[in-house]
N, C-alpha and C positions, 0 to 999 in steps of 0.2 A: 586481751584487749580487742575490742571491735575494730577491725581494720577497714571497714567500709568507706571511711573518709578518704582513703587513698584511691578510690575508684574514680574520683572526679576532683575538680578544683573548685574553689569557692566562687569563682567568677562565671561559672557555667551552671545553669539550673537543670532540673530533671528533663526538660524538653530540649536541652542542648543549646539554649539561647543565652545571650549575655545576661548575667546576674550582676546588677550594679552594686558596688560596694559603697556603703555610707558609713565610714568610720566615725566614731565619737571623737570629739575634740580632746586630744591628749593633754596631760599636764603632770607635773612632778619633777623631781630632782634630775632624773636622767634626761627628761625632755628639755629642761633648762640647759644642761650641759650640751646637748645636741644642738640647741639653738645657737649657743656661742660658737661651737665648732663650725656650724653651717655658715653663720654670718662671717666668720673669719675666712672660710674658703671662698665664699661669694665675693668678699672684698678683694681677695687675691685674684680671683677670676676676672673681675672688672678692672683691677688696677694693673695687672701684668702687661697688657698691650699698651698701656699709657706710660708706664715707667720706662725710662731709658738709662742705660749704663754705658758711658763713653760713647754716646750717640747711637747706641744700638737698642732696639726694642727689647725689653726684658725677656719676653717669650714671643717667638714668631715661627710659624711653620708654613713658609711660602713654597708650596709644592710646585706651582706653575713656573716660578723662576729658580727653583731648587736652591733657595736660601733659607737657612734656619738659624734662629737665635735662641739659645738656651741659657737662661740666667745671664743674659747680656753678652754671651760669647757667641760670635758668628761661626756657623758650621756650613760646610759646602758638601756637594755630593761625594767628594773625595774623602770626607770624614764619615761616610755612611757606616763604616764598621763601628765607630763610637756609638752611633745611634742604635745599632743592633745590640751591642753589649748593654747599653742602658735599658733597652726594652727587656732583655733577658733578666737583668737585675730586678726590674719592676715586677715581672711575672713571678720570680722566685720569692720576692718580698711579700707579694700578696698570698702566694701559696704558703709561706711560712706562717703568716698571720692567720690564715684559714685553718691550718693544722692546729695551731695553738688556741686561737680565739674564735673559730667559726667564721660566720659571715659578717663580721664586725665592719668590714669595709663597706658593705652594702648599706648598713644602717646609719653609718656615721660620716662616710666620705664620698659615696657614689654621687655623681652629679644628678642622676635621675632621681634619687631619693631626696637630695637636698632641694632641687627645684620643685619636686612634686609636693613634699611634705612641709617645707619651710617657706615656700613662695605661693604656689598655686593653691594648695589646700588651705592655707591660712586666709587667702583672699576669699576662697569659697566659704569658709566659716563666717567671714565678715559680711558677705553679701547674702548668702542663703541661710545662715544659721547653723546650729549644731545638727547632729545625726537625725533627731526627730523632725526638726524643721525641714531638712533636706528631703526626707522621705515623704512628708506631707506635700511639699512643693512639687515633687515628681508625680504624685498621684493627682494633683490638682488639675482641673481642666484649663485649657489655654484661655486666659483672660488678661486684662490689662496688667494686673499685679505680676503674674507669672512672666508675661512678655517683658516687662521692665526689668525684672530680675535676670532673665536669661540674656537680654541684650546688654545689660550692664556687665555681667560676668564675662560674656563672650568678648566684649570690647576690651575689657581690662586684660583678659587672657591674650588677645591678639596683640595688644600693645607690648606686653611683656615678651611675648614670643618674637616680635619684631626687634625688640631691644637685644634679646639673646642672640638673634641671627646677626645683628650688627657687631656684637662683641666677637662672635666666632669668625666673622669676616675680617675683623681687625687682626685676629691671630693668623689668618691665611694670607692677606695681602699687605698687612702693616697698617698701623694707625694713621700714618701720614697719607698714604694712598686713600684710605677710607675717608678721611676729612676732605681730601681733594675731590673725591667723587661726590660727597654730600654737597660741597660748595658749588660744584659745577651743575648739579641737578640730575635727576633720573634720566632726562632725555639725552644727556650727553654720554651716559654709560648704561644704555638700556639693557644690555645682556646681563650686566652685574646686578641691576635692579630686579630683573626678572628672577635671577637665581636667588636673590635675597628673599623675594616673596615666596619662592618655592620652599626654601628652608624655614621661613616663618610658618608656612602651612604645615610643614612636617612637625615642628615644635608644638604648634597649636593642636595638631592631631594627637601627638603623644601625651601632652599634659592635659588636654581637654577631654579626650575620649579613651585612648588606649590605656593610659595611666598605669595602674599596678600590673597590668598584663605584660608590660615590658620586662618586669622582674620575674614573672611567673613563666612566660612563654618565650620571649625573645632573647633574654640575656643568657649566655652560655655559662656564666659564673655559677648560677644556681645548680647546674649539673655537675660542675667541677667539685662543689663541696661534698657531693655524695661520694666522691673518690678520695678526697683529702681528709675528711673528718674521721675520727675514731672515738672510742669511748673516753679518751683522755682530753678531747678538745672541749674547750670552754665555750658554751653557747647559751643563748637565752633558753632556759629549761624550767619545766614545771616539776616541783618536788612531789612526785606521785605518792611516795611513801607517806609523807606528811599530809598531803592533800586528800588521799583516798582512805587512809586508815585501813581497817579490816573489813568494814561494811560499805565502803564507798563514800562518795560525797553526798551532801544533804543540804537542803535549804536551811537558812539560819532561823533559829527560834530563840528568843530571849530567855535567859536563865536555864537553857537546856544543857545538860552535861553530855557534850558530844563524845568525849573520850570514853565515858562509861558505856555509851551506846555503840561504840566502835566506829564512829564516823570521823573522817578526816577534817582538816581545817578548811577545805574548799567548800564554800556554801552554794556553789552552782549558780552564781549570779550572772554569769555570761558577760561580765564587763570586760574581761580580757579578750573576748571574741569581738565585742562591739567596737572596741578601740583599735583593733588590728587593721592596718591599712591594706592587707591582702586577704582579710576575711577568714583566717584560719583559727582553729581552736588549738592553742599551744598545749593544752592538756593532753592532746593526742600524741605528744612527743615531737622530736625533731622532724621537720618537714621541709621539703624543697622550697615552698613558698615563703618561709620565714626569712625575713631580711635582717633580723636582730636589731630592730629599731627601738626596743626596750619600752614601747608604749604599754605593753601588757604588764611589765614589771611595775611601772608607776601606778597603773590603775589598780592592780592587785594589792600593792602596798597601801593605797588609800582605803580600800575596802577592809583590809586587815586592821588598819588603825581604827576604823569606825566600830568594828565589832570586838575590839580589844584583844586581838590575837597577834602573835609575832609576825613581823614583816618577813619577806624573803621566800614566800611560798612559790613565787616565780622569781628567778634570779639568774645571774650569770653563774653557771656551774657545768660540770662535766657529768656524763652518765656514771662514771666511777665515783664521783664525788657524792652523787645522790644515792647510789646503790650500795657503795662500799665505804662511804665517808672518807675516801682517800683524797689527799691534797694534790694540787697541781705539781707535776714533776717535769723536769727538762729531759724528755725521752731521747733515745738515740736518733729517732726520726727527726726531731727538732734540732738536735745537734748537727745532723748531716746537712739539713737545709741551711742552718746558720753558718756552717763552715763553707759551703759553696757560695753563699751570699757574701761572706767576708772576702773570700778569694776573688770573686768577680768584681767586688767594689774596689779592692786594692788594684786589680788589673786596670779597671776603668780610670781610676785616679792617676795611675802611672801613665796610661795612654794620653790623658789630658795634658800632663806635664811634658810629655815627649812630643806633643803635637807641634808641628812646625808652623811658623807664622806665614810662610809662603810655600806654595806648592808649585813645583817645577816639573814640566814634562817636555822632553825634547825627543822627537821622532823623525826618522828619515822620511823624506817626501816619497809617497808611494809611486812606484813605477819609474823612479829615477835611478840610473846607475852612477857609478863613480865617474869622475872626469880627471883625465891626465893633464897636468900642467908642466910648465918649464921647471927644470931643476929637480925632476923626479918627484914632484909634488902630486898628491892625490887629493881630490876635492869631493866632498859629499854635501848635499843640500838637505836641510832639516827645517821642520816647523817647530816652534816653541810656544808653550802656553804657560804663563805665570799667573797664579791666583794669589792675590794679596788678602789674607784672612784677617788682617789687623784693621784698626780704625785710623791708621796714619798712612800717608803716602810714602812710598819707598822710592827715593831719588837716586840718580846716578847708577842705575842698574846695568851691569855688564856681565859677560861670560868669559871664563878662562878655563883652559884645559889643565887638569890636575894630574892625569895619568900619562900623558904623552906630550912631547914637544910639538907644537903646532900653532896655528892661528885660527881664531874665530872671528868671522866678519858678519855683523848683523846688517841686514838689508835696511837701507834708508837712514839708520842712525846707529852710532857707535854705543852711546849711552842714552838711556831713556828712563821714564818714571812709570811706576805701577801705582795707580791711585788706590785709595783705601777701599777694601772690599770690592775690588774690580778685577776683571780678567784682562790681561795683556797678551796678545799673540802676534806672531810675525814669522819671518823667515831668516835663517842664518846659514852661512857656509863654514865648514870646517876643513882646513887644509893641513895635511900631515905628510912629511917626507916618507916615501915608501920604505926607505931603509929602517925607519923607526917602528915599523909595523911587524907584528908577529905572525899574522896570517891574513886570510881574506875577510875575516869578520872579527875585528878587534873590538873589545869592550872599552869604551871611553868613560872616564869620570870627569864630569864637568862641574865647575863651581859657579854659583850665582853670587855676584858681589854687589853690595851697595857701597859705592866708593871703594874703600880698601877693606871693608868688612865682609867676610864670607857669611852669607845668610842661608844658603841651602846648597846641597849637592845633588846631582842626578846622574844617570848613566844613559848611554846611547850606543848603538852598534855602528861601527865604521866599516863600510864596504870598500875592498881594495882588490887589486889583481891577485889571483891565486898564485902562491909560490910553489915551484916545483923543485926545490932544493932536496 
């Protein structure tokens, strides 16, 4: 096989300049399935910041205030370990699917592909026309017709980019804050508005100009698949044995006995190349640029149907399936990924169930020594921080010593309230009789109560005079 195609990418011409890709408008059963999947994911993307569960935004990643909502559950910086575990699960999940099914995530679920192919590209087909019309428009000199087309497309692209930026901002600062900013007007929140315009420009640049080069050049996932794929991975593949035959592909001629002439079923129509959004020729084999969008499958099936040949010349298949006619098997590699994914998922679910509703931290005030009081009592001063992770206020909060006999005195109030999803902090004194201490740095166990109910326990070190017994 001629491997010259690997010397360059389809978006670069022989002079090293940008070669614009004008893909043909796709159609077919896989494209219909992808549209439904894409519309469902787009609906989820736009609805997630609006939907609320128990007063919490369904999804929110407020990095500035360090507040996160995932499926309506509030998470704080103290829950960062849960976030790390969930990210590891996500990476292994994608790796597992890549090993089994190739780059299917890119073609069916990646936001870049969904926005590019199911939003911006469809608008481009509506305004500029199909592949041929777009190429003619690009070569056309600048006149009133071309200017109107370019201005209309650029305006629609900018509006959609601005809408996407607002949606992403709702994920970052919360829908309520975004509505408040919009109501107050750009002048009242100029910094936020400028940031919004910058992100709008980034989205416009990506979907209006950079386009498929994100998948080819910028995205690291394409490089990952070279490590994860093997001969058993199911990818969008061209059946070269059937397509090439013994004497290679040949243009179609009516009533010709191709089998007798030794030619394969591929009629070299180049429709699979013309419909590809990254401009590759799938007949050259698995390539980094292929995002498994299935457009070539639909187009090839349509051609095969027209010339009365079996469909599936391009299909989901593995190299072993094409070369050896072997079926998909659950390999030890897949078994290992699945086992790790299952274990991590169980650990993550367990951690969620064991997650406390309130986070308590009690620390000695830095630089402060113990204080002797009457009756051989030793006093230490502490700061406390209580984080209420629930959607309800916690009333009548108090502290009690669980490990030692002694007193806890909270400065300014004996019992107080921690509001929903808020932080309460203050100062407290702990007094313990020196006779009840084991050393100069005893470990205390302290209970946090709401009325008579124990809601959390924490520990702290108690400083006392050194014993010389």
